[in-house]
N, C-alpha and C positions, 0 to 999 in steps of 0.2 A: 687778131682775131676777136675785138670786141665787136666787129660789126658781123662777122663769120658768126655768131654768137648771138647778136641781136641783143648785145648784152652794155650796159649804158658806161663801162668802164668806170665808176665809182672806185674800186676798188685797189687795195694796192697786189701787185703781180710780181712775177717774177721767168726772165726766161733764163735757161741752164744748160751748157752742155751735158750733164749729167743728171741721173739722178738725184730726191734729195739726201738716195744714201752714201751718197758719192762724193767722198770729201775731200777730191781735189776738181770736183766739175767749174769747171767757168763760172759764174753768172754776172749777168748784166745789170749795169744799176740804171733805178727808173731817174727820174728827176726826185721825189722822194727819198733814196738812196743817197744819191749827190748830199743835199740839204742837211743828211744825216749826218755829214762827215768821212760816207763810205769809200770809197780808194774802187778803180776801177775801170772796166769800158765801158758807157753809156751805152743803152742800147739802143740809142736813136746813131751813133755812129756804124753799128753794124748793119751791114744787109745780107737778107739769108741765106745767099752765094759764098759769101766771107766762111759763112758758119757750117755750112752744109753743101760740103760738098763733092760726097762718093757719094753711089749709091746705096740705100744702107742705112747712110746718116741720121741720126739721132737729137732732134731740140729739145727740150721740156721748159713745159709751159705750165704754170702755180700760178691763179687767179683767186683774189680772194679769197685771205689766208684764217677767215673765219669758215666761211664753205666750202673752202677746201679743194676746189675744181684742179685736177692733175691731167693735164694734155702731155700726149707726148706726138712732136711732129715728126713722121718720119718719109725721107726724099725715098720715094718708090721709083724716080726715073728723070732723066732729065732728056730734052730734045732741043736742039736749035729754038732761040725764040726770034720772030720777026721781027722790024723794027717799028711797026705798028700793032705789036702783038700787046695787050694791057700787062701791068706789072702781075700780076695776079691774078687767080682763078678759081671758083666755086665751081667745083667740076660736080661731086657729088656729097652723097650726105641721104641717111638714112631715117633719123628722125629730126622733130623740130630740138630744138637745145634747151636746157632747165633754165628757167626765169633767171634773172635776177633776184639774190635773195629770198632763196625759198627756202636754204638749211641745209645745201649739202645733200649729197648723195642719197644721203633717208631721209633729207624733207621734200626731196623729189617726188620719190619713192611714196608718202605719203600725199604729196598734191594729187600726184595720179591717181590714186587711189581713191581720194575724196573728190576730184573731180568725174571720176568717172564714170561714179556709181550714184545715182539720184539721191537714194535711200543713206546715204553715210550721213554720218551727224554734222560733219564740216563743208560739206555738197557747197550750201549754199554762202558761206564764207571765202572756201575759196575762189568762188568762181568772183565774189565781189575783188576781191586779192586782186584776181587775173586783170579783172578791168582791161587792164591797158596793153593786156599780152592777148590780146583777140586774138590768134594766129589758129588759120586751118581754113579749106574751105570754106563750113559752114558755119564761118564767121566768130569761134569760140576756141579755146585754149585745145589741141588735139595733141598730143605729145607722137604721134603716130603720124603725122603730117610734115612735109618739107619739103620747100618749096626752093630749089636750087636757083632756079630764074633770078628769084626774088634774093637771093642771097646774094649771089653773083654781083648782081646789082648795085648792091648795097657797098660790098667790100672794094668794085671797083670806083664807087665814088667816094667814098674814103679815101682811098690811095691819089681819086686826083683832087681831095680841098688840100 
């Protein structure tokens, strides 16, 4: 997930079988949870195909409990996998992911407003802040641009390391 969103992975996260309003949803433990003494199934002991078996099954992922990025991962279809196929692929995307630490959905919208308008009072400051996020075909942050090929390569590389 971190590679698909080009996030650094420095924040707490959680996978669960239900959304955060479902009291009986199974949550999978991170190393931090285990260090804190929580009991349950460690996330690195579970494979995706063990949790999501039927078309329509969902897995919920929350990243950065301060910014609160909530994701629903839905199994849309299944197909036989050849032996030489990669363990995961990025097949589609609509926009670039929000940068790590941008302040959640509201901070992201403020960021997009600022970088999209050269007259915005925070334009230069936000471009400086985004320095390490130089994405886009023109070399700067472009929220409408996404390279599926680059994301797919990043995900494959992360899974091979």
